[in-house]
MIDREN-37823 format. One record per residue (C-alpha): residue in one letter; y, x, z. Coordinates in Angstrom, 2 decimals, always signed. Layout:
PT/type/y/x/z
PT/A/Y/X/Z
...
***
This chain:
PT/type/y/x/z
PT/M/+114.80/-89.32/+47.12
PT/S/+118.60/-88.50/+46.65
PT/L/+120.37/-90.19/+49.63
PT/L/+124.29/-88.64/+48.75
PT/E/+125.59/-87.50/+46.01
PT/V/+128.92/-85.98/+46.07
PT/A/+130.25/-85.06/+43.03
PT/G/+133.88/-83.67/+42.40
PT/L/+135.77/-84.64/+45.77
PT/T/+139.17/-83.12/+45.70
PT/K/+142.20/-84.03/+48.84
PT/S/+145.37/-82.78/+49.42
PT/F/+147.41/-82.86/+52.35
PT/G/+150.90/-82.36/+50.97
PT/A/+151.18/-79.19/+49.61
PT/R/+147.99/-77.60/+50.62
PT/R/+145.17/-78.22/+49.07
PT/V/+141.53/-78.46/+51.22
PT/L/+139.33/-79.55/+48.92
PT/R/+138.91/-78.28/+45.35
PT/D/+135.89/-80.34/+43.33
PT/V/+133.44/-80.62/+45.62
PT/S/+129.90/-81.63/+44.69
PT/F/+125.94/-81.19/+46.60
PT/S/+123.37/-83.78/+47.70
PT/L/+121.34/-84.51/+50.73
PT/G/+117.94/-86.45/+50.05
PT/E/+116.37/-88.60/+52.59
PT/G/+114.87/-86.80/+55.68
PT/E/+117.02/-83.47/+55.05
PT/I/+119.14/-82.03/+57.47
PT/V/+121.04/-79.82/+55.89
PT/G/+124.09/-77.44/+57.51
PT/L/+127.58/-77.63/+56.82
PT/V/+129.60/-74.47/+58.53
PT/G/+132.50/-72.58/+56.91
PT/A/+135.92/-70.82/+58.73
PT/N/+138.30/-72.99/+60.37
PT/G/+141.13/-75.31/+57.61
PT/A/+137.98/-74.52/+55.21
PT/G/+137.76/-77.93/+55.02
PT/K/+134.65/-78.82/+57.44
PT/S/+136.49/-81.80/+58.79
PT/T/+138.37/-83.42/+55.71
PT/L/+135.07/-83.85/+54.31
PT/G/+133.44/-85.50/+57.21
PT/D/+136.31/-87.44/+56.89
PT/V/+135.65/-88.38/+54.00
PT/L/+132.03/-89.70/+54.06
PT/A/+132.30/-91.29/+57.42
PT/G/+135.40/-93.27/+55.43
PT/I/+138.31/-91.87/+58.09
PT/T/+140.04/-90.64/+55.31
PT/A/+140.06/-90.67/+50.87
PT/A/+139.43/-88.06/+48.69
PT/D/+142.14/-88.24/+45.99
PT/S/+139.41/-88.02/+43.02
PT/G/+135.98/-87.18/+42.83
PT/A/+132.88/-90.16/+43.67
PT/M/+130.26/-90.51/+45.50
PT/T/+126.97/-93.01/+45.65
PT/L/+124.57/-93.62/+48.55
PT/L/+121.10/-94.48/+48.05
PT/G/+121.96/-94.72/+44.05
PT/H/+125.14/-97.38/+44.55
PT/P/+128.81/-96.71/+44.84
PT/Y/+129.73/-95.28/+48.16
PT/A/+133.70/-95.61/+48.19
PT/P/+134.14/-96.49/+52.16
PT/L/+137.89/-98.18/+53.22
PT/S/+137.19/-97.09/+56.54
PT/A/+135.42/-96.31/+58.98
PT/E/+133.57/-99.33/+60.35
PT/D/+133.30/-100.04/+56.17
PT/A/+130.95/-96.72/+56.59
PT/R/+129.74/-97.46/+59.08
PT/H/+128.81/-101.15/+57.64
PT/L/+127.26/-99.13/+54.59
PT/G/+125.23/-96.68/+56.55
PT/V/+126.85/-93.64/+57.09
PT/G/+128.03/-92.55/+60.99
PT/V/+130.13/-90.08/+62.74
PT/V/+129.77/-88.68/+66.03
PT/E/+133.34/-85.70/+66.72
PT/Q/+133.30/-83.37/+68.78
PT/L/+136.14/-85.32/+70.31
PT/V/+135.02/-88.01/+70.35
PT/R/+137.22/-91.20/+72.21
PT/I/+135.55/-94.04/+74.15
PT/D/+136.93/-96.55/+76.08
PT/P/+136.99/-95.66/+79.42
PT/G/+136.77/-99.44/+80.72
PT/L/+133.13/-99.72/+78.98
PT/T/+130.07/-99.29/+80.64
PT/V/+127.57/-96.54/+79.20
PT/A/+125.74/-99.86/+77.99
PT/Q/+128.48/-101.21/+76.47
PT/A/+129.58/-97.66/+74.85
PT/V/+126.04/-97.60/+73.20
PT/F/+125.54/-100.96/+71.62
PT/R/+129.84/-101.38/+70.98
PT/G/+129.90/-102.19/+66.90
PT/T/+126.59/-103.02/+66.67
PT/T/+125.19/-106.55/+66.18
PT/Q/+124.29/-106.22/+69.82
PT/A/+128.16/-105.98/+70.85
PT/G/+129.38/-108.80/+73.02
PT/R/+125.72/-109.22/+74.49
PT/P/+125.75/-109.60/+78.91
PT/Q/+125.46/-106.19/+80.83
PT/S/+122.01/-107.25/+82.13
PT/D/+120.62/-107.76/+78.44
PT/L/+122.02/-104.46/+77.00
PT/R/+120.74/-102.48/+80.50
PT/R/+116.94/-101.77/+79.21
PT/Q/+117.44/-101.38/+75.44
PT/A/+120.11/-98.49/+76.61
PT/Q/+117.73/-96.84/+79.03
PT/V/+115.15/-96.22/+76.10
PT/L/+118.51/-95.19/+73.46
PT/L/+119.70/-92.47/+76.97
PT/A/+116.28/-90.69/+77.35
PT/E/+115.91/-90.95/+73.43
PT/V/+118.74/-88.25/+73.93
PT/S/+117.74/-86.83/+77.11
PT/L/+120.86/-88.39/+78.75
PT/D/+120.12/-89.21/+82.60
PT/V/+122.67/-91.51/+83.43
PT/D/+122.39/-95.18/+84.26
PT/P/+123.63/-97.54/+81.90
PT/D/+125.84/-99.48/+84.35
PT/T/+128.41/-95.66/+84.65
PT/L/+131.64/-96.52/+83.46
PT/V/+132.14/-93.96/+80.28
PT/G/+136.03/-92.52/+82.64
PT/D/+133.48/-91.91/+85.53
PT/L/+131.27/-89.18/+82.92
PT/P/+132.25/-85.89/+82.25
PT/H/+133.92/-85.43/+78.98
PT/F/+130.71/-83.69/+77.85
PT/V/+129.07/-86.24/+77.98
PT/H/+130.81/-88.66/+75.84
PT/G/+128.89/-86.56/+72.44
PT/V/+125.83/-87.37/+73.82
PT/V/+126.72/-91.42/+74.49
PT/E/+127.73/-91.64/+70.97
PT/I/+124.62/-89.83/+69.08
PT/A/+122.45/-92.91/+71.24
PT/R/+124.88/-94.83/+69.60
PT/V/+124.10/-93.49/+66.39
PT/L/+120.52/-94.55/+67.01
PT/A/+121.54/-98.00/+67.62
PT/E/+122.66/-98.25/+64.33
PT/D/+120.90/-98.99/+61.22
PT/T/+122.32/-95.63/+59.87
PT/R/+121.32/-93.82/+56.95
PT/L/+123.24/-91.08/+56.91
PT/V/+124.54/-89.44/+60.27
PT/V/+127.47/-86.45/+60.32
PT/L/+127.17/-84.40/+63.46
PT/D/+130.69/-82.37/+63.68
PT/E/+130.32/-79.85/+65.69
PT/V/+128.18/-81.97/+68.72
PT/S/+126.84/-78.97/+69.92
PT/A/+130.28/-77.23/+70.84
PT/A/+130.42/-78.27/+74.50
PT/L/+126.42/-78.42/+74.80
PT/L/+124.76/-76.07/+76.77
PT/P/+121.10/-75.03/+75.32
PT/V/+118.74/-77.02/+77.09
PT/E/+121.04/-79.94/+75.83
PT/V/+121.40/-78.56/+72.27
PT/D/+118.07/-78.63/+72.42
PT/G/+117.70/-82.11/+73.09
PT/L/+120.60/-82.94/+70.61
PT/H/+117.97/-80.84/+67.71
PT/A/+115.10/-83.31/+68.65
PT/V/+117.22/-86.30/+67.90
PT/A/+118.13/-84.62/+64.47
PT/G/+114.75/-84.11/+63.48
PT/R/+113.64/-88.03/+65.07
PT/L/+116.16/-89.23/+62.40
PT/S/+115.08/-86.95/+59.70
PT/R/+110.87/-88.10/+60.54
PT/Q/+112.82/-91.62/+60.33
PT/G/+113.99/-90.38/+56.92
PT/R/+117.29/-91.14/+57.72
PT/G/+119.86/-87.74/+56.30
PT/V/+122.04/-85.96/+58.51
PT/L/+125.09/-83.70/+57.61
PT/Y/+125.40/-80.69/+61.04
PT/I/+128.52/-79.34/+60.93
PT/S/+128.38/-76.69/+63.15
PT/H/+130.30/-72.90/+64.01
PT/R/+127.11/-72.18/+66.39
PT/L/+124.74/-70.54/+63.39
PT/P/+121.95/-69.28/+65.36
PT/E/+121.27/-72.69/+66.64
PT/M/+122.10/-74.06/+63.48
PT/L/+119.68/-72.50/+61.55
PT/A/+117.28/-73.70/+64.00
PT/V/+117.33/-76.71/+62.93
PT/V/+118.42/-77.42/+59.21
PT/D/+116.75/-77.52/+56.33
PT/R/+119.17/-75.96/+53.89
PT/V/+123.13/-74.59/+54.11
PT/L/+126.40/-75.50/+52.51
PT/V/+128.92/-73.21/+53.06
PT/L/+132.20/-74.33/+51.95
PT/R/+134.90/-72.13/+51.20
PT/D/+138.87/-72.03/+50.52
PT/G/+137.65/-76.19/+49.84
PT/R/+134.75/-75.28/+47.47
PT/I/+130.59/-75.32/+48.52
PT/A/+130.77/-71.80/+47.77
PT/L/+126.80/-71.03/+48.68
PT/D/+124.07/-73.90/+48.50
PT/S/+121.43/-72.18/+50.09
PT/P/+117.12/-73.01/+52.45
PT/A/+118.21/-72.35/+55.63
PT/D/+114.96/-69.86/+55.79
PT/A/+116.63/-67.83/+53.40
PT/L/+119.99/-66.67/+55.53
PT/D/+119.77/-64.76/+59.10
PT/P/+122.69/-65.43/+61.41
PT/V/+124.68/-62.07/+60.08
PT/Q/+124.08/-62.95/+56.51
PT/L/+125.44/-66.46/+56.98
PT/A/+128.02/-65.44/+58.84
PT/A/+129.28/-62.99/+56.06
PT/E/+129.25/-65.83/+53.60
PT/T/+131.15/-67.99/+55.35
PT/V/+134.03/-65.60/+55.41
PT/G/+132.99/-64.41/+51.68
PT/E/+133.13/-60.74/+53.24
PT/Q/+130.57/-58.59/+55.42
PT/V/+132.12/-59.25/+59.13
PT/P/+131.48/-56.50/+61.99
PT/L/+129.02/-57.77/+64.44
PT/P/+130.12/-58.47/+67.73
PT/T/+131.43/-55.25/+69.60
PT/R/+130.75/-55.19/+73.69
PT/R/+133.31/-53.78/+76.30
PT/V/+131.98/-50.28/+77.24
PT/T/+133.45/-46.85/+78.21
PT/P/+133.98/-45.41/+75.18
PT/Q/+132.69/-41.97/+73.47
PT/P/+135.27/-39.40/+72.53
PT/A/+135.33/-39.99/+68.61
PT/P/+135.31/-37.33/+65.72
PT/A/+139.05/-36.66/+64.61
PT/D/+138.53/-38.19/+61.31
PT/E/+137.01/-41.76/+63.17
PT/A/+139.26/-41.73/+66.52
PT/A/+142.39/-43.74/+64.32
PT/V/+139.79/-45.80/+62.34
PT/L/+137.59/-46.75/+65.76
PT/P/+139.94/-49.72/+67.62
PT/P/+140.79/-48.52/+71.51
PT/R/+138.64/-50.25/+74.35
PT/R/+139.36/-51.89/+77.11
PT/V/+138.69/-50.48/+80.78
PT/A/+139.14/-52.69/+83.87
PT/S/+140.32/-50.86/+86.31
PT/D/+139.12/-49.88/+89.91
PT/E/+142.26/-52.09/+91.14
PT/V/+140.53/-55.21/+92.56
PT/A/+142.42/-58.49/+91.45
PT/L/+140.67/-61.70/+93.12
PT/Q/+138.14/-61.01/+96.51
PT/V/+136.41/-64.00/+97.90
PT/R/+133.93/-63.96/+100.76
PT/N/+131.52/-66.64/+100.81
PT/L/+133.91/-69.81/+99.17
PT/R/+132.61/-73.17/+99.39
PT/V/+132.48/-76.57/+98.23
PT/P/+131.19/-78.94/+100.34
PT/G/+128.08/-80.87/+98.90
PT/A/+128.26/-78.21/+95.53
PT/V/+128.44/-74.85/+96.87
PT/E/+126.70/-73.36/+99.24
PT/G/+128.69/-69.25/+99.42
PT/V/+129.62/-67.33/+96.63
PT/D/+131.40/-63.63/+96.65
PT/L/+133.37/-63.08/+93.95
PT/L/+135.22/-59.48/+92.68
PT/L/+137.44/-59.15/+89.51
PT/H/+139.48/-56.32/+88.76
PT/R/+142.51/-55.49/+87.04
PT/G/+141.91/-55.98/+83.33
PT/E/+138.43/-56.69/+83.77
PT/V/+136.55/-60.27/+81.81
PT/I/+134.43/-61.83/+84.49
PT/G/+131.96/-64.91/+82.70
PT/L/+130.73/-67.80/+84.30
PT/T/+128.05/-70.53/+83.21
PT/G/+125.49/-72.94/+84.77
PT/H/+123.58/-76.59/+84.26
PT/R/+125.98/-79.07/+85.08
PT/S/+124.57/-80.05/+88.66
PT/S/+124.81/-76.30/+89.39
PT/G/+128.60/-76.04/+91.40
PT/V/+129.97/-73.73/+88.44
PT/G/+132.19/-76.86/+87.79
PT/E/+133.06/-77.28/+91.55
PT/L/+133.75/-73.22/+92.17
PT/V/+136.28/-72.87/+89.51
PT/G/+137.88/-76.42/+90.55
PT/A/+138.52/-74.16/+94.02
PT/L/+139.72/-71.39/+92.46
PT/S/+142.17/-73.62/+90.11
PT/G/+143.33/-75.87/+93.69
PT/E/+141.77/-78.98/+92.47
PT/L/+139.28/-79.08/+94.85
PT/P/+139.17/-78.61/+98.59
PT/A/+137.38/-75.48/+99.57
PT/I/+136.87/-73.14/+102.30
PT/T/+136.23/-69.58/+102.65
PT/D/+135.71/-65.87/+105.01
PT/E/+137.95/-64.15/+103.00
PT/L/+140.33/-64.90/+99.96
PT/L/+142.59/-61.57/+98.51
PT/L/+144.93/-62.07/+95.56
PT/H/+145.96/-58.54/+94.25
PT/G/+145.16/-57.95/+98.72
PT/E/+147.50/-60.11/+99.71
PT/P/+145.91/-63.31/+102.22
PT/R/+145.83/-66.77/+100.18
PT/S/+144.27/-70.15/+101.09
PT/L/+141.99/-72.80/+98.83
PT/G/+142.33/-75.30/+101.33
PT/S/+145.81/-76.10/+103.78
PT/A/+145.92/-74.10/+106.35
PT/A/+149.58/-73.53/+107.70
PT/G/+151.11/-70.00/+107.03
PT/D/+148.85/-69.26/+103.99
PT/E/+150.08/-69.42/+100.28
PT/L/+147.72/-71.73/+98.06
PT/L/+145.62/-70.07/+95.09
PT/R/+145.89/-72.27/+92.35
PT/L/+144.59/-70.25/+89.45
PT/P/+145.99/-71.29/+85.83
PT/A/+142.98/-73.08/+84.00
PT/Y/+142.81/-73.50/+80.19
PT/R/+140.95/-76.33/+79.01
PT/P/+140.31/-77.16/+75.64
PT/D/+140.57/-80.66/+75.89
PT/E/+143.83/-81.22/+77.39
PT/D/+145.81/-78.23/+76.35
PT/A/+144.09/-77.18/+72.57
PT/Y/+145.05/-81.36/+72.02
PT/G/+148.04/-82.09/+74.24
PT/V/+150.59/-80.50/+72.17
PT/D/+153.02/-82.70/+70.94
PT/P/+151.26/-83.15/+67.04
PT/G/+154.68/-84.19/+65.22
PT/E/+155.99/-80.74/+66.56
PT/T/+155.95/-77.61/+64.43
PT/I/+154.36/-74.56/+64.75
PT/A/+157.45/-72.98/+65.59
PT/R/+158.75/-74.84/+68.18
PT/T/+155.23/-75.05/+69.86
PT/L/+155.09/-71.53/+69.75
PT/T/+158.70/-71.12/+71.11
PT/Q/+158.70/-70.50/+74.96
PT/E/+162.58/-71.50/+75.18
PT/Q/+164.27/-74.98/+75.07
PT/W/+165.04/-75.40/+70.92
PT/G/+168.53/-75.44/+70.45
PT/A/+169.66/-73.24/+73.67
PT/L/+169.56/-70.03/+72.57
PT/T/+172.74/-68.46/+72.28
PT/D/+172.23/-64.90/+71.32
PT/V/+170.89/-65.06/+67.85
PT/R/+169.70/-61.24/+68.17
PT/K/+167.09/-63.19/+70.33
PT/E/+166.24/-66.24/+68.08
PT/I/+165.53/-63.89/+65.37
PT/A/+163.48/-62.18/+67.57
PT/T/+161.52/-65.09/+68.62
PT/L/+161.12/-66.64/+65.18
PT/R/+160.20/-63.06/+64.37
PT/A/+157.08/-63.18/+66.92
PT/V/+156.58/-66.71/+65.42
PT/I/+155.11/-65.48/+62.62
PT/R/+153.44/-62.43/+63.90
PT/T/+151.64/-65.13/+65.97
PT/V/+150.83/-67.04/+63.17
PT/H/+149.83/-63.95/+60.64
PT/Q/+147.78/-61.93/+63.98
PT/M/+145.46/-65.63/+64.36
PT/D/+145.43/-66.16/+60.68
PT/V/+146.76/-69.26/+60.88
PT/K/+145.88/-71.54/+57.73
PT/T/+149.72/-73.11/+56.92
PT/L/+152.33/-72.32/+53.90
PT/S/+155.03/-72.66/+56.11
PT/I/+155.77/-72.15/+60.31
PT/R/+157.37/-75.62/+60.08
PT/T/+154.46/-77.36/+59.34
PT/M/+153.74/-80.07/+62.25
PT/F/+150.97/-79.07/+64.48
PT/G/+148.96/-81.65/+63.78
PT/A/+148.50/-80.88/+59.86
PT/L/+146.79/-77.85/+61.62
PT/S/+142.87/-77.44/+61.34
PT/G/+141.27/-77.99/+64.40
PT/G/+140.48/-74.33/+64.61
PT/D/+144.07/-73.42/+64.08
PT/Q/+145.49/-76.20/+66.39
PT/H/+143.08/-74.50/+69.41
PT/K/+144.10/-71.15/+68.69
PT/I/+147.66/-71.89/+68.35
PT/A/+147.48/-74.09/+71.99
PT/L/+145.58/-70.90/+73.45
PT/A/+148.45/-68.41/+72.31
PT/R/+150.82/-70.38/+73.43
PT/W/+149.68/-71.20/+76.78
PT/M/+148.60/-67.29/+77.16
PT/A/+152.17/-66.00/+76.94
PT/S/+153.80/-69.07/+78.98
PT/S/+151.45/-68.02/+81.38
PT/A/+153.30/-66.73/+85.09
PT/Q/+149.98/-65.77/+86.46
PT/D/+147.78/-62.29/+85.95
PT/V/+144.60/-63.99/+86.69
PT/L/+143.55/-67.16/+84.72
PT/V/+140.80/-68.61/+84.52
PT/L/+140.04/-69.95/+80.61
PT/H/+137.23/-72.80/+79.95
PT/E/+135.43/-72.19/+76.65
PT/P/+138.41/-70.25/+74.80
PT/T/+136.49/-69.57/+71.59
PT/R/+134.70/-73.51/+71.39
PT/G/+134.91/-74.68/+67.57
PT/L/+135.86/-71.56/+66.53
PT/D/+134.30/-69.57/+63.19
PT/V/+133.08/-65.87/+63.20
PT/R/+136.31/-64.38/+62.44
PT/A/+138.51/-66.71/+64.62
PT/R/+135.89/-65.62/+67.87
PT/Q/+136.96/-62.17/+67.31
PT/Q/+141.08/-63.22/+66.48
PT/V/+140.49/-64.69/+70.35
PT/R/+138.35/-61.20/+71.65
PT/R/+141.66/-59.85/+70.34
PT/M/+143.77/-61.82/+72.18
PT/L/+141.63/-61.11/+75.65
PT/D/+141.79/-57.46/+74.51
PT/D/+145.95/-57.44/+74.47
PT/A/+146.16/-59.31/+78.06
PT/T/+143.86/-57.53/+79.92
PT/A/+145.36/-53.89/+78.11
PT/H/+148.79/-55.09/+80.36
PT/G/+146.64/-55.70/+83.54
PT/T/+145.59/-59.71/+83.02
PT/S/+142.25/-60.73/+84.62
PT/V/+139.90/-63.25/+83.19
PT/V/+137.71/-65.95/+84.47
PT/V/+136.03/-67.47/+81.50
PT/V/+134.09/-70.73/+82.17
PT/S/+131.38/-71.26/+79.49
PT/V/+127.93/-73.17/+78.36
PT/D/+127.84/-70.92/+75.20
PT/P/+125.85/-67.37/+75.89
PT/D/+127.21/-65.76/+72.57
PT/E/+131.03/-66.63/+73.71
PT/L/+129.89/-65.26/+77.08
PT/A/+128.20/-62.34/+75.42
PT/E/+131.36/-61.78/+73.06
PT/C/+133.94/-61.84/+75.99
PT/C/+132.92/-60.88/+79.14
PT/D/+132.28/-56.72/+80.97
PT/R/+129.49/-59.08/+83.45
PT/V/+128.35/-62.97/+83.27
PT/G/+127.25/-64.91/+86.56
PT/I/+124.56/-67.11/+86.11
PT/V/+125.09/-70.09/+89.66
PT/S/+122.23/-72.04/+90.33
PT/G/+121.49/-73.87/+93.31
PT/G/+126.00/-73.85/+94.44
PT/R/+125.40/-70.21/+94.26
PT/V/+125.58/-66.61/+91.69
PT/A/+121.88/-65.94/+91.49
PT/R/+122.38/-63.69/+89.06
PT/W/+125.33/-61.21/+87.93
PT/I/+124.57/-59.51/+84.30
PT/D/+126.49/-55.96/+83.20
PT/T/+127.46/-56.57/+79.77
PT/T/+128.69/-53.21/+78.91
PT/Q/+125.78/-51.20/+78.30
PT/L/+123.89/-53.89/+76.12
PT/A/+124.41/-55.13/+72.85
PT/A/+125.97/-58.93/+72.54
PT/D/+122.48/-60.49/+70.95
PT/A/+120.25/-58.77/+74.26
PT/V/+123.54/-60.23/+76.52
PT/R/+122.71/-63.38/+74.64
PT/D/+118.74/-63.37/+75.57
PT/R/+119.75/-62.87/+79.19
PT/I/+121.85/-65.39/+79.94
PT/V/+119.63/-68.21/+78.14
PT/E/+116.72/-66.75/+80.50
PT/A/+118.50/-66.62/+83.65
PT/A/+120.09/-70.23/+82.97
PT/T/+116.46/-71.90/+82.02
PT/A/+115.04/-70.51/+84.52
***
């Protein structure tokens, strides 16, 4: 039986048409994947379904009844819930209170909610105390708490909007188990994701949204990730390239093949026997000039504390620490300069930019209005336009407000802004391609290539094996407070690197 029917939905923001005559159906017990390039309208469609925004025209029915929610609360009352990538939960709530907020159980004593919350948390494979405050949890856990809340509601349709973007492979397995449970209960699931291989593993059907229209409606088993990536952007996309030493190319190919970057023998950062009490037992790191290394591991592996020590957020001890051959300290030893590597985090940096600021001002390093040389001002604006074109930002003007852009375009602009403003040449990037489509991921990799070609060295911290395989020269698997294994990616195809990362991380 059809659970949801969508017919002719349209939505515009100003002069920008986001949804154009969108029509599709979703059956009871069906898991449908929704994919598309950044700016294609996926989140807008999800917001329309969830009552967060209203369509300009078109109609929807839910279980045969007209469905036109006036708000997110109205949508939940009618049986539609949404879990977004950026979940905002009152940090003062306990986990149990967060799970049952907005339900008929809300407001009951904590002692009454605790046991029921434990059952729901176990269903989503989240091992946390229901009495814990949400504000004390890592941010990635908030989305899993929100999924538990959906289970607590009498929700007929669940929209999962990029929930898996910040999850480890084992946590994605737990998410898929929840989606399967919802399906068996007769509920429908709309699964929005850019991580195509994992999405194809759980959905029954795939919808491709391109330029605001449904461009493909296909059974999942008729597609593979490469085909789906091509359908997503509307053209064939190149397979992820490896960072390998280039072989001499024939003369007729030399102008076509992109130049490959090779890391220098010069050491940018050397760390010997780094320890963070109770978390990191003794780690050696060697990062060359122009090299990109990756670090990954389970939440309790020590990888977070290791990177926190490098960025100066956590106290740590080392036997030796050299930055470009100069001694540095991670503590407060007199006479030593502290190492505080700049660290980019999508949640803080991509969404910390003033949403009311224009693209032009966001990407301008000088104080706006302080330029006294018209030629310099013209050069600055040309650089802004060049960045917008290079990053393929979907906008009609550089005067568009940052907050009016899609989440993916916001991420790309914020990352470009952060990279350009960084005063150091050894950087830490947390999940630089999180939530981006296949083309946008390539654009970010080109940004990294440009930076490393000029001598910048990068540490990428990620739970996404595809991101690590595509971006890094070497990947360190952190386990038990140590780097248990290094995987050299330069001589392997991206899918082989991914398989090795997943195998090593789950061992």
